[in-house]
C-alpha positions, 0 to 999 in steps of 0.5 A: 404880185405883192404890193411893194412897201412904201418908204418915205426917206425924210423926217419932214413933218409936212411930207409925212402929213401929206402922205398920211392925209392921202391915205397911204401906208408907209414907213419912215426911214431918214436917209442920213444924207448931208444936205448942207454939204451937198448943197454947197457942192452943187452951188459951187458947180452953179447948179440951179435951185430946181436941180439942187432940189431934184439932186437932193431928193434923188440922193435921199431916195437912193441912199435908203433904197440901197438899204431897202431894195425891195421897197419903193422909196420916196425922196423929196426936197425943196429949195427957195430962191429970191433975187438970185439968193438961195435960202435954207431952213433957218436954224434958229428963230432969229435966223427965221426972222432975218430970212422973213425980213429979206423975203417980205414985199418980194416974190420968190420961187419955191421948187419942190422935187420928188424921186422914187427909187427901187433896188438902188435905182431911180425909177421916176421923178417930178419937179414943180415950181410955185411963185409966192409974194409976201406982203410988206408987213411990219416988224411988230407983225413979224414978231407976233407971227414968230411968237405964235408959230414958234419952232415949227417955222424951222422945219420949212425952207421958207420959215413959213408954213402956208397951211397954218399961220404962214398964210398971213404973210402972203398977198399972192400965191401962184402954184400947186398947194402941195408943191408949196408944202414940199412935195409934188403930191398929185404926180406922185400919187398917179405914179404910185397908183400904176404900181399898185400903191394907193387907197386900199379897195373897200372890203 
């Protein structure tokens, strides 16, 4: 039986890098899902942050799966909540600065979800949660961080990249590293292995 194609329904650089580093062969096909509109609708319905992440991941996977029914399609999403407030990817560096000022000295929760679809139907999903505590840094430090990190912080829901300079922002991290980067990678790899998708055998 032929091994199904694998498609990542996301433009996220960190999710792409995780799958590449894990040695997977895959294509990238953005879903085109309006994440902001769907998030607003889910918030109006009082959906929990974890449920929002899973729903967005599912919609991304299903949208691409409808176009590519022969493939295994991976959709992922992350949400961040702190003191009852849901945070989003900042649109500008100034927005990132304001967001990080709100998070400093606080413990926030990061929820990441992954959904795999095939033939327009959801096959599998996983959710993970991490808790991260930012240290009480001063504004001079924050400005120096943003100057060095640059536009890359705009790709992260928390306006930080833990795999790089963002590690300097934290005093404590509790949770799976891959979940914090935006994808529950280990459960996903286990699922894909069952379906014959993974490391190629040595020739």
